[in-house]
PDB file of N, CA, C and O in Angstrom:
ATOM      1  N   MET A   1       6.794  -3.322  -3.554  1.00  0.00           N
ATOM      2  CA  MET A   1       7.103  -4.476  -2.750  1.00  0.00           C
ATOM      3  C   MET A   1       8.609  -4.673  -2.645  1.00  0.00           C
ATOM      4  O   MET A   1       9.359  -4.306  -3.549  1.00  0.00           O
ATOM      5  N   SER A   2       9.031  -5.241  -1.560  1.00  0.00           N
ATOM      6  CA  SER A   2      10.439  -5.501  -1.335  1.00  0.00           C
ATOM      7  C   SER A   2      10.917  -6.621  -2.238  1.00  0.00           C
ATOM      8  O   SER A   2      10.294  -7.681  -2.294  1.00  0.00           O
ATOM      9  N   LYS A   3      12.007  -6.401  -2.942  1.00  0.00           N
ATOM     10  CA  LYS A   3      12.551  -7.428  -3.814  1.00  0.00           C
ATOM     11  C   LYS A   3      13.739  -8.126  -3.176  1.00  0.00           C
ATOM     12  O   LYS A   3      14.239  -9.114  -3.713  1.00  0.00           O
ATOM     13  N   GLU A   4      14.194  -7.629  -2.046  1.00  0.00           N
ATOM     14  CA  GLU A   4      15.338  -8.233  -1.371  1.00  0.00           C
ATOM     15  C   GLU A   4      14.855  -9.168  -0.281  1.00  0.00           C
ATOM     16  O   GLU A   4      13.811  -8.949   0.333  1.00  0.00           O
ATOM     17  N   LEU A   5      15.617 -10.191  -0.057  1.00  0.00           N
ATOM     18  CA  LEU A   5      15.319 -11.116   1.018  1.00  0.00           C
ATOM     19  C   LEU A   5      15.828 -10.524   2.312  1.00  0.00           C
ATOM     20  O   LEU A   5      17.027 -10.288   2.465  1.00  0.00           O
ATOM     21  N   MET A   6      14.900 -10.275   3.271  1.00  0.00           N
ATOM     22  CA  MET A   6      15.313  -9.645   4.514  1.00  0.00           C
ATOM     23  C   MET A   6      15.935 -10.656   5.468  1.00  0.00           C
ATOM     24  O   MET A   6      16.926 -10.360   6.135  1.00  0.00           O
ATOM     25  N   LYS A   7      15.362 -11.830   5.529  1.00  0.00           N
ATOM     26  CA  LYS A   7      15.934 -12.882   6.368  1.00  0.00           C
ATOM     27  C   LYS A   7      15.712 -14.206   5.670  1.00  0.00           C
ATOM     28  O   LYS A   7      14.656 -14.421   5.075  1.00  0.00           O
ATOM     29  N   ASP A   8      16.681 -15.092   5.731  1.00  0.00           N
ATOM     30  CA  ASP A   8      16.550 -16.382   5.093  1.00  0.00           C
ATOM     31  C   ASP A   8      16.576 -17.461   6.167  1.00  0.00           C
ATOM     32  O   ASP A   8      17.641 -17.811   6.676  1.00  0.00           O
ATOM     33  N   ALA A   9      15.417 -17.982   6.507  1.00  0.00           N
ATOM     34  CA  ALA A   9      15.303 -18.959   7.590  1.00  0.00           C
ATOM     35  C   ALA A   9      16.064 -20.235   7.273  1.00  0.00           C
ATOM     36  O   ALA A   9      16.650 -20.836   8.173  1.00  0.00           O
ATOM     37  N   ASP A  10      16.069 -20.665   6.016  1.00  0.00           N
ATOM     38  CA  ASP A  10      16.766 -21.897   5.671  1.00  0.00           C
ATOM     39  C   ASP A  10      18.262 -21.762   5.875  1.00  0.00           C
ATOM     40  O   ASP A  10      18.891 -22.676   6.409  1.00  0.00           O
ATOM     41  N   LEU A  11      18.843 -20.658   5.469  1.00  0.00           N
ATOM     42  CA  LEU A  11      20.276 -20.470   5.609  1.00  0.00           C
ATOM     43  C   LEU A  11      20.683 -20.297   7.062  1.00  0.00           C
ATOM     44  O   LEU A  11      21.778 -20.708   7.447  1.00  0.00           O
ATOM     45  N   GLN A  12      19.834 -19.703   7.864  1.00  0.00           N
ATOM     46  CA  GLN A  12      20.164 -19.463   9.254  1.00  0.00           C
ATOM     47  C   GLN A  12      19.792 -20.654  10.141  1.00  0.00           C
ATOM     48  O   GLN A  12      20.139 -20.690  11.321  1.00  0.00           O
ATOM     49  N   GLY A  13      19.080 -21.629   9.559  1.00  0.00           N
ATOM     50  CA  GLY A  13      18.727 -22.821  10.318  1.00  0.00           C
ATOM     51  C   GLY A  13      17.702 -22.583  11.401  1.00  0.00           C
ATOM     52  O   GLY A  13      17.602 -23.376  12.337  1.00  0.00           O
ATOM     53  N   ASN A  14      16.939 -21.514  11.300  1.00  0.00           N
ATOM     54  CA  ASN A  14      15.933 -21.210  12.312  1.00  0.00           C
ATOM     55  C   ASN A  14      14.588 -21.092  11.627  1.00  0.00           C
ATOM     56  O   ASN A  14      14.325 -20.105  10.940  1.00  0.00           O
ATOM     57  N   SER A  15      13.731 -22.088  11.806  1.00  0.00           N
ATOM     58  CA  SER A  15      12.443 -22.104  11.125  1.00  0.00           C
ATOM     59  C   SER A  15      11.472 -21.085  11.686  1.00  0.00           C
ATOM     60  O   SER A  15      10.408 -20.871  11.105  1.00  0.00           O
ATOM     61  N   HIS A  16      11.810 -20.443  12.809  1.00  0.00           N
ATOM     62  CA  HIS A  16      10.904 -19.467  13.404  1.00  0.00           C
ATOM     63  C   HIS A  16      11.106 -18.074  12.845  1.00  0.00           C
ATOM     64  O   HIS A  16      10.336 -17.169  13.168  1.00  0.00           O
ATOM     65  N   GLN A  17      12.113 -17.875  12.022  1.00  0.00           N
ATOM     66  CA  GLN A  17      12.316 -16.567  11.421  1.00  0.00           C
ATOM     67  C   GLN A  17      11.532 -16.487  10.121  1.00  0.00           C
ATOM     68  O   GLN A  17      11.309 -17.499   9.457  1.00  0.00           O
ATOM     69  N   VAL A  18      11.123 -15.298   9.770  1.00  0.00           N
ATOM     70  CA  VAL A  18      10.233 -15.071   8.649  1.00  0.00           C
ATOM     71  C   VAL A  18      10.986 -14.420   7.505  1.00  0.00           C
ATOM     72  O   VAL A  18      11.861 -13.584   7.727  1.00  0.00           O
ATOM     73  N   CYS A  19      10.646 -14.803   6.279  1.00  0.00           N
ATOM     74  CA  CYS A  19      11.247 -14.200   5.095  1.00  0.00           C
ATOM     75  C   CYS A  19      10.219 -13.278   4.448  1.00  0.00           C
ATOM     76  O   CYS A  19       9.099 -13.702   4.164  1.00  0.00           O
ATOM     77  N   PHE A  20      10.582 -12.046   4.217  1.00  0.00           N
ATOM     78  CA  PHE A  20       9.735 -11.141   3.457  1.00  0.00           C
ATOM     79  C   PHE A  20      10.368 -10.955   2.090  1.00  0.00           C
ATOM     80  O   PHE A  20      11.424 -10.333   1.973  1.00  0.00           O
ATOM     81  N   VAL A  21       9.743 -11.480   1.074  1.00  0.00           N
ATOM     82  CA  VAL A  21      10.175 -11.282  -0.295  1.00  0.00           C
ATOM     83  C   VAL A  21       9.026 -10.613  -1.019  1.00  0.00           C
ATOM     84  O   VAL A  21       7.959 -10.411  -0.441  1.00  0.00           O
ATOM     85  N   SER A  22       9.229 -10.275  -2.254  1.00  0.00           N
ATOM     86  CA  SER A  22       8.211  -9.582  -3.033  1.00  0.00           C
ATOM     87  C   SER A  22       6.864 -10.295  -2.933  1.00  0.00           C
ATOM     88  O   SER A  22       6.770 -11.489  -3.219  1.00  0.00           O
ATOM     89  N   GLY A  23       5.855  -9.590  -2.539  1.00  0.00           N
ATOM     90  CA  GLY A  23       4.516 -10.141  -2.435  1.00  0.00           C
ATOM     91  C   GLY A  23       4.214 -10.799  -1.108  1.00  0.00           C
ATOM     92  O   GLY A  23       3.045 -11.028  -0.797  1.00  0.00           O
ATOM     93  N   ARG A  24       5.220 -11.110  -0.317  1.00  0.00           N
ATOM     94  CA  ARG A  24       5.011 -11.815   0.952  1.00  0.00           C
ATOM     95  C   ARG A  24       4.237 -10.977   1.962  1.00  0.00           C
ATOM     96  O   ARG A  24       3.410 -11.514   2.699  1.00  0.00           O
ATOM     97  N   LEU A  25       4.485  -9.696   2.009  1.00  0.00           N
ATOM     98  CA  LEU A  25       3.803  -8.844   2.980  1.00  0.00           C
ATOM     99  C   LEU A  25       2.304  -8.789   2.709  1.00  0.00           C
ATOM    100  O   LEU A  25       1.507  -8.860   3.645  1.00  0.00           O
ATOM    101  N   THR A  26       1.914  -8.664   1.458  1.00  0.00           N
ATOM    102  CA  THR A  26       0.490  -8.650   1.101  1.00  0.00           C
ATOM    103  C   THR A  26      -0.152  -9.986   1.439  1.00  0.00           C
ATOM    104  O   THR A  26      -1.267 -10.032   1.959  1.00  0.00           O
ATOM    105  N   GLU A  27       0.556 -11.079   1.141  1.00  0.00           N
ATOM    106  CA  GLU A  27       0.057 -12.415   1.448  1.00  0.00           C
ATOM    107  C   GLU A  27      -0.090 -12.607   2.955  1.00  0.00           C
ATOM    108  O   GLU A  27      -1.091 -13.153   3.420  1.00  0.00           O
ATOM    109  N   LEU A  28       0.901 -12.161   3.712  1.00  0.00           N
ATOM    110  CA  LEU A  28       0.851 -12.256   5.166  1.00  0.00           C
ATOM    111  C   LEU A  28      -0.322 -11.455   5.715  1.00  0.00           C
ATOM    112  O   LEU A  28      -1.069 -11.944   6.563  1.00  0.00           O
ATOM    113  N   PHE A  29      -0.483 -10.239   5.239  1.00  0.00           N
ATOM    114  CA  PHE A  29      -1.577  -9.377   5.690  1.00  0.00           C
ATOM    115  C   PHE A  29      -2.926 -10.073   5.476  1.00  0.00           C
ATOM    116  O   PHE A  29      -3.763 -10.109   6.378  1.00  0.00           O
ATOM    117  N   THR A  30      -3.126 -10.620   4.283  1.00  0.00           N
ATOM    118  CA  THR A  30      -4.382 -11.288   3.949  1.00  0.00           C
ATOM    119  C   THR A  30      -4.635 -12.473   4.864  1.00  0.00           C
ATOM    120  O   THR A  30      -5.741 -12.636   5.379  1.00  0.00           O
ATOM    121  N   GLU A  31      -3.615 -13.303   5.072  1.00  0.00           N
ATOM    122  CA  GLU A  31      -3.767 -14.487   5.914  1.00  0.00           C
ATOM    123  C   GLU A  31      -4.022 -14.119   7.374  1.00  0.00           C
ATOM    124  O   GLU A  31      -4.863 -14.734   8.030  1.00  0.00           O
ATOM    125  N   VAL A  32      -3.315 -13.138   7.879  1.00  0.00           N
ATOM    126  CA  VAL A  32      -3.475 -12.732   9.280  1.00  0.00           C
ATOM    127  C   VAL A  32      -4.863 -12.157   9.521  1.00  0.00           C
ATOM    128  O   VAL A  32      -5.502 -12.493  10.518  1.00  0.00           O
ATOM    129  N   ILE A  33      -5.330 -11.312   8.642  1.00  0.00           N
ATOM    130  CA  ILE A  33      -6.666 -10.722   8.810  1.00  0.00           C
ATOM    131  C   ILE A  33      -7.737 -11.806   8.700  1.00  0.00           C
ATOM    132  O   ILE A  33      -8.728 -11.774   9.430  1.00  0.00           O
ATOM    133  N   ARG A  34      -7.544 -12.761   7.797  1.00  0.00           N
ATOM    134  CA  ARG A  34      -8.511 -13.844   7.629  1.00  0.00           C
ATOM    135  C   ARG A  34      -8.566 -14.741   8.868  1.00  0.00           C
ATOM    136  O   ARG A  34      -9.649 -15.071   9.351  1.00  0.00           O
ATOM    137  N   SER A  35      -7.399 -15.132   9.379  1.00  0.00           N
ATOM    138  CA  SER A  35      -7.343 -16.083  10.491  1.00  0.00           C
ATOM    139  C   SER A  35      -7.421 -15.406  11.864  1.00  0.00           C
ATOM    140  O   SER A  35      -7.718 -16.054  12.868  1.00  0.00           O
ATOM    141  N   ARG A  36      -7.150 -14.098  11.897  1.00  0.00           N
ATOM    142  CA  ARG A  36      -7.104 -13.324  13.144  1.00  0.00           C
ATOM    143  C   ARG A  36      -6.010 -13.825  14.085  1.00  0.00           C
ATOM    144  O   ARG A  36      -6.106 -13.683  15.304  1.00  0.00           O
ATOM    145  N   GLN A  37      -4.962 -14.419  13.490  1.00  0.00           N
ATOM    146  CA  GLN A  37      -3.816 -14.890  14.259  1.00  0.00           C
ATOM    147  C   GLN A  37      -2.533 -14.580  13.499  1.00  0.00           C
ATOM    148  O   GLN A  37      -2.507 -14.572  12.268  1.00  0.00           O
ATOM    149  N   ILE A  38      -1.466 -14.324  14.260  1.00  0.00           N
ATOM    150  CA  ILE A  38      -0.150 -14.120  13.677  1.00  0.00           C
ATOM    151  C   ILE A  38       0.849 -14.826  14.595  1.00  0.00           C
ATOM    152  O   ILE A  38       0.725 -14.767  15.818  1.00  0.00           O
ATOM    153  N   THR A  39       1.834 -15.488  14.001  1.00  0.00           N
ATOM    154  CA  THR A  39       2.822 -16.161  14.837  1.00  0.00           C
ATOM    155  C   THR A  39       3.734 -15.121  15.474  1.00  0.00           C
ATOM    156  O   THR A  39       3.884 -14.007  14.972  1.00  0.00           O
ATOM    157  N   PHE A  40       4.336 -15.513  16.591  1.00  0.00           N
ATOM    158  CA  PHE A  40       5.251 -14.606  17.262  1.00  0.00           C
ATOM    159  C   PHE A  40       6.403 -14.217  16.329  1.00  0.00           C
ATOM    160  O   PHE A  40       6.831 -13.063  16.322  1.00  0.00           O
ATOM    161  N   ALA A  41       6.905 -15.175  15.544  1.00  0.00           N
ATOM    162  CA  ALA A  41       8.011 -14.896  14.624  1.00  0.00           C
ATOM    163  C   ALA A  41       7.614 -13.854  13.580  1.00  0.00           C
ATOM    164  O   ALA A  41       8.390 -12.947  13.277  1.00  0.00           O
ATOM    165  N   GLU A  42       6.412 -13.983  13.033  1.00  0.00           N
ATOM    166  CA  GLU A  42       5.928 -13.001  12.055  1.00  0.00           C
ATOM    167  C   GLU A  42       5.729 -11.638  12.715  1.00  0.00           C
ATOM    168  O   GLU A  42       6.059 -10.605  12.133  1.00  0.00           O
ATOM    169  N   TRP A  43       5.188 -11.645  13.926  1.00  0.00           N
ATOM    170  CA  TRP A  43       4.973 -10.407  14.666  1.00  0.00           C
ATOM    171  C   TRP A  43       6.302  -9.696  14.929  1.00  0.00           C
ATOM    172  O   TRP A  43       6.414  -8.486  14.734  1.00  0.00           O
ATOM    173  N   TYR A  44       7.297 -10.448  15.367  1.00  0.00           N
ATOM    174  CA  TYR A  44       8.614  -9.885  15.632  1.00  0.00           C
ATOM    175  C   TYR A  44       9.213  -9.286  14.354  1.00  0.00           C
ATOM    176  O   TYR A  44       9.801  -8.205  14.378  1.00  0.00           O
ATOM    177  N   GLU A  45       9.054  -9.996  13.259  1.00  0.00           N
ATOM    178  CA  GLU A  45       9.572  -9.504  11.965  1.00  0.00           C
ATOM    179  C   GLU A  45       8.894  -8.188  11.582  1.00  0.00           C
ATOM    180  O   GLU A  45       9.553  -7.264  11.106  1.00  0.00           O
ATOM    181  N   LEU A  46       7.592  -8.106  11.787  1.00  0.00           N
ATOM    182  CA  LEU A  46       6.877  -6.860  11.472  1.00  0.00           C
ATOM    183  C   LEU A  46       7.348  -5.698  12.339  1.00  0.00           C
ATOM    184  O   LEU A  46       7.472  -4.565  11.873  1.00  0.00           O
ATOM    185  N   MET A  47       7.608  -6.000  13.606  1.00  0.00           N
ATOM    186  CA  MET A  47       8.024  -4.940  14.519  1.00  0.00           C
ATOM    187  C   MET A  47       9.442  -4.439  14.222  1.00  0.00           C
ATOM    188  O   MET A  47       9.745  -3.268  14.450  1.00  0.00           O
ATOM    189  N   THR A  48      10.302  -5.313  13.718  1.00  0.00           N
ATOM    190  CA  THR A  48      11.688  -4.918  13.460  1.00  0.00           C
ATOM    191  C   THR A  48      11.948  -4.551  12.008  1.00  0.00           C
ATOM    192  O   THR A  48      12.963  -3.921  11.713  1.00  0.00           O
ATOM    193  N   ALA A  49      11.075  -4.920  11.107  1.00  0.00           N
ATOM    194  CA  ALA A  49      11.295  -4.658   9.678  1.00  0.00           C
ATOM    195  C   ALA A  49      11.509  -3.177   9.364  1.00  0.00           C
ATOM    196  O   ALA A  49      12.422  -2.861   8.600  1.00  0.00           O
ATOM    197  N   PRO A  50      10.720  -2.257   9.911  1.00  0.00           N
ATOM    198  CA  PRO A  50      10.946  -0.842   9.595  1.00  0.00           C
ATOM    199  C   PRO A  50      12.313  -0.331  10.055  1.00  0.00           C
ATOM    200  O   PRO A  50      12.812   0.659   9.520  1.00  0.00           O
ATOM    201  N   LEU A  51      12.913  -0.985  11.029  1.00  0.00           N
ATOM    202  CA  LEU A  51      14.232  -0.575  11.499  1.00  0.00           C
ATOM    203  C   LEU A  51      15.342  -1.033  10.559  1.00  0.00           C
ATOM    204  O   LEU A  51      16.410  -0.424  10.499  1.00  0.00           O
ATOM    205  N   GLU A  52      15.077  -2.114   9.827  1.00  0.00           N
ATOM    206  CA  GLU A  52      16.091  -2.711   8.974  1.00  0.00           C
ATOM    207  C   GLU A  52      16.016  -2.261   7.519  1.00  0.00           C
ATOM    208  O   GLU A  52      17.016  -2.326   6.804  1.00  0.00           O
ATOM    209  N   LYS A  53      14.857  -1.810   7.073  1.00  0.00           N
ATOM    210  CA  LYS A  53      14.678  -1.503   5.658  1.00  0.00           C
ATOM    211  C   LYS A  53      13.588  -0.464   5.495  1.00  0.00           C
ATOM    212  O   LYS A  53      12.650  -0.402   6.289  1.00  0.00           O
ATOM    213  N   SER A  54      13.715   0.338   4.477  1.00  0.00           N
ATOM    214  CA  SER A  54      12.641   1.283   4.178  1.00  0.00           C
ATOM    215  C   SER A  54      11.625   0.598   3.263  1.00  0.00           C
ATOM    216  O   SER A  54      11.981  -0.245   2.438  1.00  0.00           O
ATOM    217  N   PHE A  55      10.376   0.968   3.421  1.00  0.00           N
ATOM    218  CA  PHE A  55       9.298   0.373   2.653  1.00  0.00           C
ATOM    219  C   PHE A  55       8.564   1.438   1.863  1.00  0.00           C
ATOM    220  O   PHE A  55       8.680   2.633   2.133  1.00  0.00           O
ATOM    221  N   SER A  56       7.802   0.975   0.875  1.00  0.00           N
ATOM    222  CA  SER A  56       6.928   1.884   0.142  1.00  0.00           C
ATOM    223  C   SER A  56       5.802   2.323   1.069  1.00  0.00           C
ATOM    224  O   SER A  56       5.611   1.741   2.137  1.00  0.00           O
ATOM    225  N   GLU A  57       5.075   3.325   0.672  1.00  0.00           N
ATOM    226  CA  GLU A  57       3.952   3.806   1.476  1.00  0.00           C
ATOM    227  C   GLU A  57       2.914   2.697   1.668  1.00  0.00           C
ATOM    228  O   GLU A  57       2.359   2.535   2.755  1.00  0.00           O
ATOM    229  N   TYR A  58       2.663   1.946   0.614  1.00  0.00           N
ATOM    230  CA  TYR A  58       1.708   0.835   0.669  1.00  0.00           C
ATOM    231  C   TYR A  58       2.145  -0.210   1.697  1.00  0.00           C
ATOM    232  O   TYR A  58       1.335  -0.637   2.519  1.00  0.00           O
ATOM    233  N   GLU A  59       3.407  -0.625   1.663  1.00  0.00           N
ATOM    234  CA  GLU A  59       3.920  -1.609   2.600  1.00  0.00           C
ATOM    235  C   GLU A  59       3.884  -1.081   4.031  1.00  0.00           C
ATOM    236  O   GLU A  59       3.556  -1.814   4.964  1.00  0.00           O
ATOM    237  N   GLY A  60       4.218   0.176   4.191  1.00  0.00           N
ATOM    238  CA  GLY A  60       4.154   0.796   5.513  1.00  0.00           C
ATOM    239  C   GLY A  60       2.744   0.792   6.064  1.00  0.00           C
ATOM    240  O   GLY A  60       2.541   0.569   7.257  1.00  0.00           O
ATOM    241  N   ASP A  61       1.764   1.037   5.200  1.00  0.00           N
ATOM    242  CA  ASP A  61       0.361   0.997   5.625  1.00  0.00           C
ATOM    243  C   ASP A  61      -0.044  -0.407   6.085  1.00  0.00           C
ATOM    244  O   ASP A  61      -0.743  -0.556   7.087  1.00  0.00           O
ATOM    245  N   LEU A  62       0.394  -1.431   5.352  1.00  0.00           N
ATOM    246  CA  LEU A  62       0.070  -2.806   5.744  1.00  0.00           C
ATOM    247  C   LEU A  62       0.671  -3.138   7.106  1.00  0.00           C
ATOM    248  O   LEU A  62       0.005  -3.731   7.956  1.00  0.00           O
ATOM    249  N   ILE A  63       1.921  -2.758   7.309  1.00  0.00           N
ATOM    250  CA  ILE A  63       2.578  -3.010   8.593  1.00  0.00           C
ATOM    251  C   ILE A  63       1.854  -2.272   9.712  1.00  0.00           C
ATOM    252  O   ILE A  63       1.614  -2.842  10.776  1.00  0.00           O
ATOM    253  N   THR A  64       1.508  -1.021   9.482  1.00  0.00           N
ATOM    254  CA  THR A  64       0.798  -0.221  10.480  1.00  0.00           C
ATOM    255  C   THR A  64      -0.554  -0.840  10.820  1.00  0.00           C
ATOM    256  O   THR A  64      -0.937  -0.878  11.989  1.00  0.00           O
ATOM    257  N   ARG A  65      -1.269  -1.316   9.829  1.00  0.00           N
ATOM    258  CA  ARG A  65      -2.581  -1.929  10.073  1.00  0.00           C
ATOM    259  C   ARG A  65      -2.470  -3.219  10.871  1.00  0.00           C
ATOM    260  O   ARG A  65      -3.298  -3.487  11.742  1.00  0.00           O
ATOM    261  N   LEU A  66      -1.443  -4.026  10.573  1.00  0.00           N
ATOM    262  CA  LEU A  66      -1.250  -5.260  11.331  1.00  0.00           C
ATOM    263  C   LEU A  66      -0.885  -4.965  12.785  1.00  0.00           C
ATOM    264  O   LEU A  66      -1.388  -5.615  13.701  1.00  0.00           O
ATOM    265  N   ILE A  67      -0.020  -3.998  12.987  1.00  0.00           N
ATOM    266  CA  ILE A  67       0.354  -3.613  14.350  1.00  0.00           C
ATOM    267  C   ILE A  67      -0.870  -3.097  15.106  1.00  0.00           C
ATOM    268  O   ILE A  67      -1.079  -3.451  16.266  1.00  0.00           O
ATOM    269  N   TYR A  68      -1.668  -2.271  14.460  1.00  0.00           N
ATOM    270  CA  TYR A  68      -2.896  -1.757  15.062  1.00  0.00           C
ATOM    271  C   TYR A  68      -3.822  -2.911  15.456  1.00  0.00           C
ATOM    272  O   TYR A  68      -4.375  -2.923  16.556  1.00  0.00           O
ATOM    273  N   ALA A  69      -3.984  -3.876  14.554  1.00  0.00           N
ATOM    274  CA  ALA A  69      -4.891  -5.002  14.809  1.00  0.00           C
ATOM    275  C   ALA A  69      -4.446  -5.806  16.022  1.00  0.00           C
ATOM    276  O   ALA A  69      -5.282  -6.226  16.822  1.00  0.00           O
ATOM    277  N   VAL A  70      -3.149  -6.026  16.169  1.00  0.00           N
ATOM    278  CA  VAL A  70      -2.649  -6.771  17.326  1.00  0.00           C
ATOM    279  C   VAL A  70      -2.815  -5.948  18.598  1.00  0.00           C
ATOM    280  O   VAL A  70      -3.271  -6.467  19.616  1.00  0.00           O
ATOM    281  N   ARG A  71      -2.455  -4.695  18.548  1.00  0.00           N
ATOM    282  CA  ARG A  71      -2.517  -3.855  19.745  1.00  0.00           C
ATOM    283  C   ARG A  71      -3.945  -3.661  20.252  1.00  0.00           C
ATOM    284  O   ARG A  71      -4.155  -3.462  21.448  1.00  0.00           O
ATOM    285  N   HIS A  72      -4.920  -3.718  19.357  1.00  0.00           N
ATOM    286  CA  HIS A  72      -6.314  -3.520  19.753  1.00  0.00           C
ATOM    287  C   HIS A  72      -7.084  -4.833  19.906  1.00  0.00           C
ATOM    288  O   HIS A  72      -8.310  -4.827  20.017  1.00  0.00           O
ATOM    289  N   GLY A  73      -6.361  -5.959  19.912  1.00  0.00           N
ATOM    290  CA  GLY A  73      -6.981  -7.243  20.169  1.00  0.00           C
ATOM    291  C   GLY A  73      -7.751  -7.853  19.021  1.00  0.00           C
ATOM    292  O   GLY A  73      -8.470  -8.832  19.219  1.00  0.00           O
ATOM    293  N   LEU A  74      -7.624  -7.307  17.833  1.00  0.00           N
ATOM    294  CA  LEU A  74      -8.324  -7.857  16.678  1.00  0.00           C
ATOM    295  C   LEU A  74      -7.598  -9.076  16.117  1.00  0.00           C
ATOM    296  O   LEU A  74      -8.205  -9.927  15.466  1.00  0.00           O
ATOM    297  N   VAL A  75      -6.293  -9.153  16.375  1.00  0.00           N
ATOM    298  CA  VAL A  75      -5.454 -10.274  15.943  1.00  0.00           C
ATOM    299  C   VAL A  75      -4.680 -10.759  17.159  1.00  0.00           C
ATOM    300  O   VAL A  75      -4.152  -9.957  17.930  1.00  0.00           O
ATOM    301  N   LYS A  76      -4.616 -12.067  17.326  1.00  0.00           N
ATOM    302  CA  LYS A  76      -3.929 -12.681  18.466  1.00  0.00           C
ATOM    303  C   LYS A  76      -2.557 -13.189  18.032  1.00  0.00           C
ATOM    304  O   LYS A  76      -2.422 -13.803  16.973  1.00  0.00           O
ATOM    305  N   VAL A  77      -1.538 -12.931  18.855  1.00  0.00           N
ATOM    306  CA  VAL A  77      -0.188 -13.457  18.609  1.00  0.00           C
ATOM    307  C   VAL A  77      -0.120 -14.850  19.229  1.00  0.00           C
ATOM    308  O   VAL A  77      -0.405 -15.029  20.413  1.00  0.00           O
ATOM    309  N   VAL A  78       0.263 -15.837  18.410  1.00  0.00           N
ATOM    310  CA  VAL A  78       0.348 -17.235  18.867  1.00  0.00           C
ATOM    311  C   VAL A  78       1.754 -17.775  18.633  1.00  0.00           C
ATOM    312  O   VAL A  78       2.516 -17.222  17.841  1.00  0.00           O
ATOM    313  N   ASP A  79       2.091 -18.862  19.329  1.00  0.00           N
ATOM    314  CA  ASP A  79       3.406 -19.465  19.129  1.00  0.00           C
ATOM    315  C   ASP A  79       3.528 -20.024  17.723  1.00  0.00           C
ATOM    316  O   ASP A  79       4.478 -19.698  17.012  1.00  0.00           O
ATOM    317  N   GLU A  80       2.588 -20.858  17.309  1.00  0.00           N
ATOM    318  CA  GLU A  80       2.555 -21.404  15.953  1.00  0.00           C
ATOM    319  C   GLU A  80       1.114 -21.655  15.566  1.00  0.00           C
ATOM    320  O   GLU A  80       0.268 -21.952  16.409  1.00  0.00           O
ATOM    321  N   ILE A  81       0.848 -21.531  14.271  1.00  0.00           N
ATOM    322  CA  ILE A  81      -0.515 -21.763  13.771  1.00  0.00           C
ATOM    323  C   ILE A  81      -0.613 -23.186  13.278  1.00  0.00           C
ATOM    324  O   ILE A  81      -1.672 -23.607  12.811  1.00  0.00           O
TER     325      ILE A  81
END
């Protein structure tokens, strides 16, 4: 799991940005699959995260599965939940 803070929404003053810290990706994956919804901010973070940081194989699999779920209509991107 990532131990570094990729983005800090509080410091940047933008509540729509997502923070991925240790354990956050697994928690996000679980919540998104359960609710079948992901916010646009979380979706954007997932799409850009691999460009900004390298991940473990496990984390990469979670990101790939979430992207697959959205692209195939299993998860809906919403403005806010």
